[in-house]
N, C-alpha and C positions, 0 to 999 in steps of 0.2 A: 243203479238200484237206489231207491229212496232211503234217506237217512232215518233211522228209528228215533223218534222224539219222545222221551219219557214224559215230558210235560203234558202231552196230549192225553195221557192216561191219568196222570196226577190230577188234572183238572176235573176228573170224574169221581175223585175219591171223597169219602167222608173225612171229617177232622181226625178221627181215630186212625183211619187208614193212612192218612198223611203222616201222622206221628210215627206209625210203624215203618212206613217207607223211609222216613228220615233217619231211623236207627239202622236200617238194613242196607241202605243204598251205598254205592261206592262214591266217595268224595275224594278230595285232593290227597289225603294221606294214603289211601289204598291205591290210587293211581300212581303216586310216587313210588310206592313199594313195588307195584307191578312193573313200572318202568325200569327199576333197578334189576329186578329179576330177569326181565327180557334182555336187558343189556348184557348181563352176565352170561345168559344162554347164548346170545349172539357172539360175544367175544370168544367163548370156548369153541363154538362151532366154526367160527372164522379161522381161528388158529389151527383147529383140527384139519380143516380143509386145505389150508396152506401146506401143512405137513403131508397130506395125501398127495397134493399136486407135485410136491418136491419128490416124493417117492415114485410117482408115475413117471417123472422126468429123469429118473435114475439117480437121484440124490437123496438116498434114504437117511443120511445122517443129519439132514436139515429139518428143523421143526419151526412151526409158526410162532412168531413172537411179535404180536401186534402192539406196537408202541406209537404208530403214526397218529398224531393228534387229530388230523383232519378226518381220518377214517373212523376213529373212535367217536368223534362228534357226529358223524353221519349215522353210525349205528345207534348212538344215543337218541338222535332225532327220530329215527325209525321206531325206536322202542317207546318214546314218548307218544308219538302218534298212535301206535298200536295200543298202548295202555289206555289212552283216552277213548279209543274206539271200543275196546273190550269193556271198559266201565260203562260206556253209554249203552251198549247192547245189554249188559247185565241189568242195568237200571230199568231199561224198558221192559224186559221180561219179568223183572221183579214186580214192577208196578202192575203188569197184566195179571200176575199170579195173585197179588193182594186183592185185586178186584174180583178175581175168580173165587177166592176163598170166601169173600163176603157174599157173593151171589149164590154159592152152592150150599152154604150151611142151612140146615133145616131143623125143625123141632124147637125145643125150649131154648137152645143156645142162640137161636136167631132173635129171640124176643128179649134177651137180657140187655142191660145197659151196654153200649158199645165198648166202654173201657174194660168191662169184665170179659170181653171176648179176646183180649190180647193174648192170653195163654194159648188159645186155639190157633190164632195166627202164627204165633211163635213156633208151635209144633209143626204146623203145616209147612211153614217157610223153611224150617230146618231140613225137612225131607226134600222139599223142592230144590234147595241149594245143593244138597249132596248129589242129586241126580243131574242138576245143571252143570256142575263143575266136573263130574265124571265124564260128561259128554264133551265139554268145552276144552278142558286142559290138554288132552291129546292134540286137538286142533291147534291150539295156541303154541304148543311145543314144536309141532311140525312146521308151522308158519315161521316161527323165529329161527329154527335150525336151518331150514332150506333157504330162506332169504339171505341169511348170513353166509351160507356156503356158496350160493350163487355169486354174491358180491366178492367173496374171497377168490373164486375162480377168475372172475373178470379182472380183479386187481393183480392177481398173480401173473396173468399173461400180458396185461398192459405194462406192468413194471419190468417183467422179464421179456423184453421185446424179441429176443432171438429164439424163443420157444414157440414152435408151431405144432400141428398135429390134427387129430380128429376127435369126434365126440359122438355119443349115442345117448338118447333120452332113456332113463330108467325110472321106475320099473317098466317093463314092456307090456303092461296091460293098462287100459284106460277106458273111460266112459265118455270123456269130453272129445268132441270132434277135432279140436286143435291138438290135443295131446295124441290122439290116434294118428293124426297126420304126421307129427314128428316121429312117432314110433315107426310108422310105415316107411319113412324116409331112411331109417336105419342109420348108418354111419355118415356123418356130415363133417365138413371141414370145421376145425375148432373155432375159427373166426366167425362162422355162421352161427354156431351154437352160442357163443359169447355175445353176439349182437342180438340174439333173440332168446333171452333167458326166461325160464319159468319164474314164478307161477303164472299159468295161463288162465286160471280161474280160482275162485274161492276154494280153499281146502285142497288145492292141487298138490299131489304127493310127489311130483316128478322133479328130477334134477339131472343134469347132464353128467354122464360118466366120461371122463376125458381120457384120451390116449395121446399124450404129447410125444413129440420126438425126444429122444434121449439127449441129455446135456452131457458134454464132455466132462469127465471126472474132475479135471483141473478147473472147470468153471463152476462147479457146485458151490464152492465157498462164496461165489459172487452173486448167487441168487438173492433176489429181494424176497424177504420173508416176513414182511409186515412192519418194517422199520419206518 
């Protein structure tokens, strides 16, 4: 899929529109804030998933405690990449909306000096932003949560090499042919699931539900839990 380029839209703007865009776009400060939020989401989901995997393995007393520096750095890099992508997408559609506002205004407001139209842009962009984020935030949360949980599953079974089992893709409804294929396969060996992790497409809601073999009670304290 082609990358959205806000500059191609900015090049079509008037000076006033560029000034408005410069106030409303996402720059480095907002990207940094989003990166921190995504990393926090991912760390929580990662730890939660380690706890779930330990419970599935029969070690309900163990909880995820992510302190491994390499894994934290990996989650941080994923969050930085996603924050930049989120900002780029926002900025592109922001620019599109600014042009749309300028082109759709009619009557006396269209004939006033451009600078006097700034309140009109501000009101319209406020409504646009509310609708945009109401749509995007659930997608972002799902993406961050499921990607971290998938990584936690992979790391849990890589580090705890003696644990095997099966897995099943959930939820069991899908519109994507790839997801439908995995659902049709039903229960698969755990190693197959871990070697073919979702997401399989943009906004993919699926994750594998694991069914590991039970760990002996005396081995539960030895499980790797994110250290």
